[in-house]
N, CA, C and O atoms as a DFTB+ gen file, in Angstrom:
624 C
 N C O
     1  1      17.874       7.587      16.819
     2  2      17.473       5.840      16.996
     3  2      17.308       6.480      15.364
     4  3      16.925       7.636      15.185
     5  1      17.654       5.551      14.228
     6  2      17.303       5.995      12.808
     7  2      15.591       5.638      12.308
     8  3      15.158       4.642      12.887
     9  1      14.871       6.113      11.611
    10  2      13.650       6.297      11.784
    11  2      13.154       5.026      10.033
    12  3      13.544       5.154       8.873
    13  1      12.132       3.875      10.694
    14  2      11.238       4.092       9.536
    15  2      10.979       3.659       8.920
    16  3      10.889       2.447       9.115
    17  1      10.528       4.307       7.309
    18  2       9.281       4.935       6.364
    19  2       9.162       3.778       5.464
    20  3       9.987       2.915       5.160
    21  1       7.883       3.972       5.093
    22  2       7.344       2.927       3.981
    23  2       6.331       3.722       3.450
    24  3       5.330       4.249       3.936
    25  1       6.954       3.675       2.050
    26  2       6.250       4.795       1.128
    27  2       5.650       3.594       0.181
    28  3       6.323       2.789      -0.463
    29  1       3.677       3.701       0.281
    30  2       3.106       2.816      -0.703
    31  2       2.947       3.388      -1.487
    32  3       3.489       4.491      -1.551
    33  1       1.956       2.832      -2.679
    34  2       1.701       3.170      -3.827
    35  2       0.703       1.944      -4.454
    36  3       1.043       0.905      -3.888
    37  1      -0.004       1.774      -5.066
    38  2      -0.611       1.052      -5.759
    39  2      -1.324       1.762      -7.389
    40  3      -1.692       2.929      -7.529
    41  1      -1.349       1.022      -8.118
    42  2      -1.553       1.508     -10.020
    43  2      -2.649       0.092     -10.246
    44  3      -2.684      -1.021      -9.721
    45  1      -3.496       0.791     -11.314
    46  2      -4.099       0.142     -12.144
    47  2      -4.485       0.766     -13.403
    48  3      -4.813       1.950     -13.475
    49  1      -4.422      -0.449     -14.914
    50  2      -4.491       0.025     -15.983
    51  2      -6.327      -0.918     -16.474
    52  3      -6.686      -2.035     -16.845
    53  1      -7.034       0.566     -16.118
    54  2      -8.388      -0.194     -16.066
    55  2      -8.469      -0.428     -14.348
    56  3      -7.619      -0.404     -13.457
    57  1     -10.032      -0.680     -14.384
    58  2     -10.462      -0.702     -12.527
    59  2     -12.112      -1.262     -12.889
    60  3     -13.294      -1.007     -13.119
    61  1     -10.907      -2.335     -12.692
    62  2     -10.732      -3.375     -12.775
    63  2      -9.747      -3.851     -13.829
    64  3      -9.950      -3.361     -14.940
    65  1      -8.638      -4.767     -13.727
    66  2      -7.423      -4.278     -14.294
    67  2      -6.448      -5.050     -14.272
    68  3      -6.741      -6.044     -13.607
    69  1      -4.801      -5.118     -14.913
    70  2      -3.884      -4.814     -14.513
    71  2      -3.337      -4.407     -13.896
    72  3      -2.709      -3.506     -14.452
    73  1      -2.987      -4.538     -12.361
    74  2      -1.829      -2.990     -11.029
    75  2      -0.717      -3.907     -10.616
    76  3      -0.378      -5.087     -10.530
    77  1      -0.431      -2.933     -10.453
    78  2       0.744      -3.035      -9.390
    79  2       0.595      -2.244      -8.034
    80  3      -0.218      -1.358      -7.769
    81  1       2.203      -3.123      -6.744
    82  2       1.697      -2.225      -5.896
    83  2       3.544      -2.336      -5.596
    84  3       4.255      -3.322      -5.786
    85  1       4.043      -0.670      -4.964
    86  2       5.212      -0.469      -5.104
    87  2       5.917      -0.038      -3.425
    88  3       5.502       0.857      -2.688
    89  1       7.041      -0.962      -3.167
    90  2       7.442      -0.008      -1.516
    91  2       8.067       0.390      -1.160
    92  3       8.445      -0.260      -0.186
    93  1       8.875       1.678      -1.357
    94  2      10.694       1.863      -1.057
    95  2      10.414       2.156       0.331
    96  3       9.733       3.065       0.806
    97  1      11.125       1.132       0.957
    98  2      11.734       1.378       2.785
    99  2      12.669       2.268       2.956
   100  3      13.578       2.096       2.144
   101  1      12.848       3.188       3.698
   102  2      13.902       4.111       3.575
   103  2      14.128       3.944       5.357
   104  3      13.233       4.250       6.145
   105  1      15.394       3.443       5.763
   106  2      16.473       3.594       7.002
   107  2      16.583       5.346       7.453
   108  3      17.708       5.688       7.088
   109  1      15.804       6.658       8.146
   110  2      16.328       7.398       7.963
   111  2      16.774       8.174       9.155
   112  3      16.144       8.103      10.209
   113  1      18.176       9.147       8.984
   114  2      18.346       9.325      10.687
   115  2      18.566      10.871      10.404
   116  3      19.743      11.227      10.460
   117  1      17.644      11.827      10.114
   118  2      17.149      13.165      10.028
   119  2      17.177      13.335       8.465
   120  3      16.119      12.918       7.994
   121  1      17.981      13.780       7.572
   122  2      17.640      13.520       6.474
   123  2      18.882      12.089       5.325
   124  3      18.948      11.666       4.171
   125  1      19.606      11.897       6.682
   126  2      20.072      10.864       5.614
   127  2      19.230       9.303       5.898
   128  3      18.466       9.038       6.826
   129  1      19.716       8.322       4.637
   130  2      19.257       7.308       4.092
   131  2      20.548       7.037       4.453
   132  3      21.675       7.346       4.066
   133  1      19.817       6.052       5.712
   134  2      20.896       5.009       6.099
   135  2      21.099       3.295       5.428
   136  3      22.117       2.609       5.517
   137  1      19.956       2.967       4.848
   138  2      19.141       2.033       4.411
   139  2      18.210       1.585       3.367
   140  3      17.291       1.046       3.982
   141  1      17.953       1.524       2.018
   142  2      16.852       1.932       1.477
   143  2      16.055      -0.159       0.872
   144  3      16.738      -1.145       1.152
   145  1      15.264      -0.252       0.442
   146  2      14.932      -0.902      -0.369
   147  2      13.352      -1.174      -0.384
   148  3      12.398      -0.804       0.300
   149  1      13.581      -2.173      -1.731
   150  2      12.330      -1.989      -2.867
   151  2      11.055      -3.399      -3.081
   152  3      10.968      -4.555      -3.494
   153  1      10.482      -2.618      -2.647
   154  2       8.917      -3.606      -3.000
   155  2       8.138      -4.025      -4.324
   156  3       7.364      -3.127      -4.653
   157  1       8.107      -5.260      -5.292
   158  2       6.896      -4.173      -5.859
   159  2       6.570      -6.165      -6.304
   160  3       7.148      -7.251      -6.260
   161  1       4.654      -5.263      -6.886
   162  2       4.216      -6.729      -7.573
   163  2       2.828      -5.944      -8.282
   164  3       2.394      -4.846      -8.628
   165  1       2.530      -7.283      -8.215
   166  2       1.501      -6.751      -9.376
   167  2       0.313      -8.124      -9.560
   168  3       0.469      -9.174      -8.937
   169  1      -0.892      -7.883     -10.542
   170  2      -1.738      -8.765     -10.090
   171  2      -2.101      -8.970     -12.173
   172  3      -1.547      -8.228     -12.983
   173  1      -3.056     -10.055     -12.579
   174  2      -3.560      -9.407     -13.702
   175  2      -4.548      -8.538     -13.524
   176  3      -4.486      -7.413     -14.020
   177  1      -5.665      -8.981     -12.737
   178  2      -6.787      -8.927     -12.620
   179  2      -7.260      -8.357     -11.139
   180  3      -7.549      -9.105     -10.205
   181  1      -7.299      -6.537     -11.058
   182  2      -7.517      -6.855      -9.908
   183  2      -8.145      -5.280     -10.007
   184  3      -8.674      -4.809     -11.014
   185  1      -7.953      -4.579      -8.701
   186  2      -8.273      -3.046      -8.518
   187  2      -7.143      -2.245      -7.434
   188  3      -6.523      -2.780      -6.514
   189  1      -7.104      -0.957      -7.814
   190  2      -6.323       0.338      -7.068
   191  2      -6.636       0.092      -6.035
   192  3      -5.790       0.228      -5.151
   193  1      -8.029      -0.395      -5.670
   194  2      -8.016       0.068      -4.256
   195  2      -7.254      -1.504      -3.330
   196  3      -6.950      -1.461      -2.138
   197  1      -7.099      -2.626      -4.119
   198  2      -6.818      -3.734      -3.751
   199  2      -5.237      -3.814      -3.880
   200  3      -4.755      -4.561      -3.029
   201  1      -4.410      -3.291      -4.642
   202  2      -2.871      -2.481      -5.184
   203  2      -2.536      -1.994      -4.473
   204  3      -1.426      -2.433      -4.173
   205  1      -2.962      -0.841      -3.605
   206  2      -3.087       0.102      -2.521
   207  2      -2.813      -0.380      -0.750
   208  3      -2.037       0.001       0.127
   209  1      -4.028      -1.516      -0.847
   210  2      -3.794      -2.756       0.348
   211  2      -2.961      -3.447       0.106
   212  3      -2.630      -3.974       1.168
   213  1      -2.265      -3.867      -0.825
   214  2      -1.380      -4.933      -0.614
   215  2       0.089      -4.128      -0.648
   216  3       1.081      -4.618      -0.109
   217  1       0.113      -3.086      -1.208
   218  2       1.617      -2.536      -0.773
   219  2       1.986      -2.193       0.536
   220  3       3.025      -2.554       1.088
   221  1       1.074      -1.457       1.038
   222  2       0.739      -1.669       2.989
   223  2       1.141      -3.024       3.510
   224  3       1.834      -3.143       4.521
   225  1       0.779      -3.857       2.935
   226  2       0.240      -5.547       3.831
   227  2       2.098      -5.809       3.389
   228  3       2.844      -6.547       4.033
   229  1       2.426      -5.157       2.404
   230  2       3.521      -5.628       1.712
   231  2       4.807      -5.902       2.521
   232  3       5.481      -6.911       2.729
   233  1       4.920      -3.955       3.081
   234  2       5.727      -3.141       3.921
   235  2       5.683      -4.319       5.207
   236  3       6.534      -5.195       5.367
   237  1       4.659      -4.132       5.933
   238  2       4.247      -4.622       7.161
   239  2       4.689      -6.282       7.630
   240  3       4.737      -6.765       8.762
   241  1       5.053      -7.074       5.963
   242  2       5.141      -8.251       6.219
   243  2       6.702      -8.435       6.010
   244  3       7.510      -9.011       6.739
   245  1       6.867      -7.866       4.964
   246  2       8.698      -7.955       4.997
   247  2       9.272      -7.700       6.254
   248  3      10.455      -8.024       6.154
   249  1       8.991      -7.197       7.630
   250  2       9.627      -6.926       7.940
   251  2       9.899      -8.001       9.214
   252  3       8.930      -8.459       9.821
   253  1      10.931      -8.282       9.488
   254  2      11.238      -9.631      10.593
   255  2      11.061      -9.700      11.270
   256  3      11.089     -10.868      11.656
   257  1      10.711      -8.800      12.173
   258  2      11.114      -8.346      13.511
   259  2       9.577      -7.388      13.935
   260  3       9.206      -6.665      13.010
   261  1       8.853      -7.349      14.993
   262  2       8.504      -6.277      16.150
   263  2       9.123      -4.943      15.743
   264  3      10.109      -4.513      16.341
   265  1       8.315      -4.001      14.303
   266  2       9.237      -2.795      14.867
   267  2       8.001      -1.795      15.008
   268  3       6.834      -2.111      15.241
   269  1       8.769       0.079      14.722
   270  2       8.265       1.056      14.580
   271  2       8.739       1.693      13.554
   272  3       9.949       1.860      13.399
   273  1       7.536       2.268      12.457
   274  2       7.555       2.585      10.896
   275  2       6.209       3.249      10.384
   276  3       5.005       3.003      10.451
   277  1       7.011       4.189       9.853
   278  2       6.280       5.176       9.360
   279  2       5.846       5.094       7.642
   280  3       6.467       5.527       6.672
   281  1       4.529       4.357       7.711
   282  2       3.842       4.497       6.288
   283  2       2.926       5.682       5.996
   284  3       2.067       6.143       6.748
   285  1       3.323       6.168       4.547
   286  2       3.481       7.442       3.972
   287  2       2.286       6.457       2.897
   288  3       2.618       5.272       2.871
   289  1       1.670       6.609       2.490
   290  2      -0.293       6.430       1.761
   291  2      -0.314       7.674       0.718
   292  3      -0.439       8.776       1.252
   293  1      -0.204       7.650      -0.747
   294  2      -1.582       8.529      -1.237
   295  2      -2.728       8.490      -1.056
   296  3      -3.324       9.538      -1.306
   297  1      -3.594       7.251      -0.531
   298  2      -4.667       6.426      -0.388
   299  2      -5.532       6.404       0.737
   300  3      -5.583       5.601       1.669
   301  1      -6.536       7.919       0.377
   302  2      -7.069       8.404       1.170
   303  2      -8.105       6.921       2.367
   304  3      -8.345       6.784       3.566
   305  1      -8.437       6.037       0.910
   306  2      -9.057       4.490       1.686
   307  2      -8.229       4.095       2.610
   308  3      -8.659       3.899       3.747
   309  1      -7.033       3.923       2.335
   310  2      -6.351       2.477       2.955
   311  2      -5.862       3.163       4.721
   312  3      -5.945       2.561       5.792
   313  1      -5.164       5.166       4.357
   314  2      -5.096       5.192       5.432
   315  2      -6.538       5.448       6.426
   316  3      -6.598       5.389       7.654
   317  1      -7.510       5.711       5.573
   318  2      -9.003       6.170       6.500
   319  2      -9.513       4.926       7.427
   320  3      -9.847       4.799       8.605
   321  1      -9.386       3.961       6.132
   322  2      -9.560       2.364       6.578
   323  2      -9.040       2.079       7.680
   324  3      -9.945       2.178       8.509
   325  1      -8.083       1.774       8.188
   326  2      -6.566       1.314       8.871
   327  2      -6.590       2.007      10.400
   328  3      -6.242       1.533      11.482
   329  1      -7.332       3.779       9.930
   330  2      -7.102       4.417      11.625
   331  2      -8.377       4.369      12.061
   332  3      -8.566       4.622      13.251
   333  1      -9.637       4.002      11.114
   334  2     -10.800       4.493      11.719
   335  2     -11.513       3.596      11.573
   336  3     -11.738       2.887      12.554
   337  1     -12.157       3.279      10.247
   338  2     -12.681       2.847       9.629
   339  2     -12.627       1.416      10.302
   340  3     -13.738       0.925      10.103
   341  1     -11.870       0.556      10.982
   342  2     -11.385      -1.030      10.640
   343  2     -12.332      -0.717      11.643
   344  3     -13.471      -0.875      11.205
   345  1     -12.299      -0.234      13.126
   346  2     -12.827      -0.220      14.598
   347  2     -14.289      -0.567      14.031
   348  3     -14.769      -1.506      14.666
   349  1     -14.759      -0.301      13.473
   350  2     -16.417      -0.500      13.328
   351  2     -16.954      -2.198      13.064
   352  3     -17.653      -3.123      13.478
   353  1     -15.825      -1.643      11.845
   354  2     -16.225      -3.201      10.588
   355  2     -15.839      -4.544      11.700
   356  3     -16.438      -5.615      11.790
   357  1     -14.380      -3.972      12.653
   358  2     -14.582      -5.262      12.936
   359  2     -15.440      -5.472      14.367
   360  3     -15.121      -6.560      14.848
   361  1     -16.146      -4.970      14.959
   362  2     -17.585      -4.601      15.790
   363  2     -18.353      -5.150      14.845
   364  3     -18.065      -6.333      15.025
   365  1     -18.930      -5.145      14.187
   366  2     -20.095      -4.858      13.255
   367  2     -19.331      -6.730      12.276
   368  3     -19.821      -6.697      11.148
   369  1     -18.802      -7.519      12.361
   370  2     -18.507      -9.092      11.757
   371  2     -18.182      -8.350      10.560
   372  3     -18.917      -8.303       9.573
   373  1     -16.927      -7.702      10.681
   374  2     -16.989      -6.638       8.829
   375  2     -17.708      -7.097       7.665
   376  3     -17.736      -7.741       6.616
   377  1     -18.478      -6.085       8.830
   378  2     -19.631      -5.001       8.343
   379  2     -19.697      -3.753       8.130
   380  3     -19.096      -3.159       9.024
   381  1     -20.197      -2.973       7.271
   382  2     -20.133      -1.955       6.916
   383  2     -21.404      -0.765       7.949
   384  3     -21.863      -1.337       8.937
   385  1     -21.793       0.377       7.786
   386  2     -22.458       0.877       9.088
   387  2     -23.796       0.467       8.720
   388  3     -24.797       0.398       9.434
   389  1     -23.589       0.091       6.955
   390  2     -25.144      -0.057       6.503
   391  2     -24.943      -1.686       6.519
   392  3     -25.518      -2.343       5.651
   393  1     -24.537      -2.013       7.011
   394  2     -24.639      -3.837       7.318
   395  2     -23.940      -4.075       5.874
   396  3     -25.105      -4.148       5.483
   397  1     -23.493      -4.186       5.203
   398  2     -23.294      -4.156       3.855
   399  2     -21.958      -5.903       4.264
   400  3     -21.741      -6.553       5.287
   401  1     -21.609      -5.955       3.318
   402  2     -20.286      -6.410       3.608
   403  2     -18.987      -5.834       3.272
   404  3     -18.862      -5.490       2.097
   405  1     -17.699      -5.602       4.285
   406  2     -16.222      -4.673       4.133
   407  2     -16.518      -5.429       2.158
   408  3     -17.016      -6.473       1.738
   409  1     -15.930      -4.283       1.524
   410  2     -15.073      -4.525       0.651
   411  2     -13.304      -5.250       0.559
   412  3     -12.751      -5.276       1.658
   413  1     -12.863      -5.538      -0.066
   414  2     -11.474      -6.212      -0.115
   415  2     -11.469      -6.941       0.723
   416  3     -10.415      -7.577       0.742
   417  1     -12.589      -7.375       1.984
   418  2     -12.338      -8.430       3.321
   419  2     -11.458      -8.811       4.364
   420  3     -11.363      -8.693       5.585
   421  1     -10.299      -9.770       2.541
   422  2      -9.533     -10.155       3.089
   423  2      -7.712      -9.514       3.201
   424  3      -6.564      -9.842       3.502
   425  1      -8.297      -8.748       2.860
   426  2      -6.949      -8.357       2.515
   427  2      -6.879      -6.473       4.192
   428  3      -5.928      -5.905       4.730
   429  1      -8.340      -6.294       4.298
   430  2      -7.859      -5.996       5.137
   431  2      -7.869      -6.409       6.852
   432  3      -7.589      -5.737       7.845
   433  1      -8.275      -7.672       6.701
   434  2      -7.826      -8.888       7.333
   435  2      -6.303      -8.703       7.542
   436  3      -5.604      -8.243       8.445
   437  1      -6.113      -9.187       6.477
   438  2      -4.516      -9.202       6.421
   439  2      -3.236      -8.579       6.817
   440  3      -2.049      -8.775       7.077
   441  1      -4.742      -7.199       6.641
   442  2      -3.571      -6.016       7.347
   443  2      -3.863      -5.676       8.588
   444  3      -3.090      -5.037       9.302
   445  1      -5.031      -6.086       8.950
   446  2      -5.430      -5.989      10.304
   447  2      -4.076      -6.374      11.469
   448  3      -3.400      -5.870      12.366
   449  1      -4.344      -8.059      10.439
   450  2      -2.936      -9.035      11.802
   451  2      -1.571      -8.408      11.056
   452  3      -0.918      -9.241      11.683
   453  1      -0.653      -7.766      10.364
   454  2      -0.079      -7.316      10.267
   455  2       0.399      -6.156      10.955
   456  3       1.244      -6.155      11.851
   457  1      -0.126      -5.288      10.534
   458  2      -0.353      -4.131      11.211
   459  2      -0.290      -4.593      13.173
   460  3       0.469      -3.872      13.821
   461  1      -0.710      -5.212      13.616
   462  2      -0.172      -5.471      14.986
   463  2       0.614      -5.691      15.827
   464  3       0.799      -5.332      16.989
   465  1       1.277      -6.613      14.813
   466  2       2.691      -6.687      15.785
   467  2       3.988      -5.674      15.754
   468  3       5.030      -5.938      16.354
   469  1       3.785      -4.471      14.968
   470  2       4.161      -3.326      14.646
   471  2       3.473      -2.088      15.234
   472  3       2.260      -1.893      15.307
   473  1       4.776      -1.038      15.766
   474  2       3.695       0.254      16.419
   475  2       4.091       0.838      14.270
   476  3       5.009       0.718      13.459
   477  1       2.885       1.356      14.318
   478  2       2.782       2.092      12.801
   479  2       1.663       3.185      13.140
   480  3       0.486       3.118      13.493
   481  1       3.006       4.736      12.742
   482  2       1.904       6.047      12.367
   483  2       1.679       5.374      10.893
   484  3       2.273       4.541      10.209
   485  1       0.497       6.185      10.768
   486  2       0.218       6.563       8.889
   487  2       0.325       7.522       9.163
   488  3       0.435       8.158      10.212
   489  1       0.288       7.767       7.776
   490  2       0.309       9.372       7.455
   491  2      -0.123       9.320       5.300
   492  3       0.256       8.491       4.473
   493  1      -1.031      10.606       5.101
   494  2      -1.142      10.211       3.746
   495  2      -0.752      11.952       3.971
   496  3      -0.625      12.870       4.781
   497  1      -0.656      11.315       1.796
   498  2      -0.001      12.653       1.145
   499  2      -0.973      12.781       0.083
   500  3      -2.026      12.143       0.099
   501  1      -0.642      13.622      -0.880
   502  2      -1.406      14.103      -2.057
   503  2      -0.735      13.618      -3.016
   504  3       0.298      14.213      -3.323
   505  1      -1.068      12.575      -3.662
   506  2      -0.191      12.016      -4.752
   507  2      -0.047      12.354      -6.302
   508  3      -0.896      12.796      -7.077
   509  1       0.988      12.089      -6.470
   510  2       1.216      13.091      -8.307
   511  2       1.178      14.351      -7.877
   512  3       0.332      15.145      -8.288
   513  1       2.166      14.685      -6.936
   514  2       2.304      16.180      -6.078
   515  2       3.664      17.074      -6.595
   516  3       3.749      18.293      -6.748
   517  1       4.753      15.957      -6.819
   518  2       5.690      16.349      -6.672
   519  2       6.803      15.415      -5.502
   520  3       8.027      15.457      -5.632
   521  1       6.394      14.944      -4.852
   522  2       6.773      14.351      -2.957
   523  2       8.149      12.809      -3.766
   524  3       7.734      11.675      -4.005
   525  1       8.892      13.019      -3.888
   526  2       9.716      12.509      -4.805
   527  2      10.039      10.497      -3.744
   528  3      10.588       9.525      -4.264
   529  1       9.668      10.540      -2.806
   530  2       9.212       8.889      -2.305
   531  2       8.126       8.667      -2.861
   532  3       8.019       7.670      -3.575
   533  1       7.294       9.347      -2.715
   534  2       5.774       8.600      -3.085
   535  2       6.107       8.489      -4.362
   536  3       5.854       7.351      -4.758
   537  1       6.884       9.648      -5.756
   538  2       6.592       9.251      -6.796
   539  2       7.500       8.014      -6.840
   540  3       7.045       7.502      -7.863
   541  1       8.353       7.284      -6.484
   542  2       9.759       6.256      -6.292
   543  2       8.463       5.216      -6.354
   544  3       8.428       4.282      -7.154
   545  1       7.704       5.420      -5.674
   546  2       6.988       4.243      -4.796
   547  2       5.682       4.026      -6.409
   548  3       5.323       2.856      -6.544
   549  1       5.072       5.036      -7.468
   550  2       4.645       5.138      -7.912
   551  2       5.390       4.469      -8.990
   552  3       5.092       3.286      -9.153
   553  1       6.282       4.955      -9.752
   554  2       7.208       3.939     -10.322
   555  2       7.545       2.410      -9.932
   556  3       7.621       1.496     -10.753
   557  1       7.708       2.303      -8.740
   558  2       7.721       0.603      -8.651
   559  2       6.634      -0.051      -8.734
   560  3       6.755      -1.211      -9.126
   561  1       5.062       0.509      -8.365
   562  2       3.971       0.039      -8.482
   563  2       3.790      -0.330     -10.052
   564  3       3.330      -1.359     -10.547
   565  1       4.269       0.771     -10.641
   566  2       3.843       0.481     -12.264
   567  2       4.536      -0.376     -12.544
   568  3       3.932      -1.292     -13.102
   569  1       6.111      -0.611     -12.356
   570  2       7.096      -1.264     -12.864
   571  2       6.179      -2.779     -12.908
   572  3       5.918      -3.456     -13.903
   573  1       5.711      -3.094     -11.119
   574  2       5.334      -4.128     -10.885
   575  2       3.682      -4.784     -11.929
   576  3       3.305      -5.937     -12.136
   577  1       3.233      -3.788     -12.248
   578  2       1.973      -3.634     -13.381
   579  2       2.140      -4.243     -14.249
   580  3       1.352      -5.123     -14.593
   581  1       3.775      -3.815     -15.187
   582  2       4.176      -4.049     -16.244
   583  2       3.847      -5.480     -16.751
   584  3       3.265      -5.624     -17.827
   585  1       4.345      -6.914     -15.718
   586  2       4.123      -7.867     -16.573
   587  2       2.996      -8.783     -17.122
   588  3       3.092      -9.851     -17.728
   589  1       1.143      -7.578     -16.482
   590  2       0.311      -8.144     -16.403
   591  2      -0.612      -6.920     -17.555
   592  3      -1.805      -6.620     -17.509
   593  1       0.550      -6.379     -18.600
   594  2      -0.574      -5.379     -18.815
   595  2       0.068      -6.471     -20.231
   596  3       1.131      -7.068     -20.399
   597  1      -1.455      -6.299     -21.220
   598  2      -1.593      -7.193     -22.370
   599  2      -0.443      -5.985     -23.138
   600  3      -0.387      -4.843     -22.683
   601  1       0.661      -6.536     -24.652
   602  2       1.556      -5.751     -25.186
   603  2       0.886      -4.778     -26.031
   604  3      -0.306      -4.471     -26.069
   605  1       1.609      -4.466     -26.520
   606  2       0.646      -3.406     -27.729
   607  2       0.539      -3.938     -28.537
   608  3       1.278      -4.917     -28.637
   609  1      -0.495      -3.642     -29.709
   610  2      -0.849      -4.240     -30.674
   611  2       0.565      -3.809     -31.497
   612  3       1.591      -3.422     -30.938
   613  1       0.416      -3.934     -32.666
   614  2       2.279      -3.790     -33.957
   615  2       0.684      -2.465     -34.412
   616  3      -0.497      -2.445     -34.067
   617  1       1.295      -1.825     -35.054
   618  2       0.985      -1.510     -35.936
   619  2       0.616      -1.981     -37.442
   620  3       1.630      -2.344     -38.038
   621  1      -0.815      -2.090     -38.373
   622  2      -0.693      -1.965     -39.250
   623  2      -0.169      -1.344     -40.640
   624  3      -0.525      -1.837     -41.710
């Protein structure tokens, strides 16, 4: 039976600044890719963490029916947040252990809701380490950011 993978990445030029997110979704049977889909988007004024979260959210929200999938991210913030920290945040009314409001709570709540429909395995990989699918997700994130970056100034 094929496995569904979503390789996600976010990018930001400045932090905050223009940013983008990208997703490479692959249906695989072993080493054989049966189907591929790409997603990307961006915002004019955002942070890298928000773009990493939006990539994961987008991978989950695009699925039309409950699915089993593996999400591969190079963001320890997303992986640790969704697999560990979120449980305490929810218990504490979306506050951290030191009683401060959770940053990006709107996206964490959206991610929590999106993943509830699915059976998700979260994997972390080192970014920019030559992992082909992660590099593709990075390219998609940069393409998603491109429309929001200011045009370079012409030389005088």
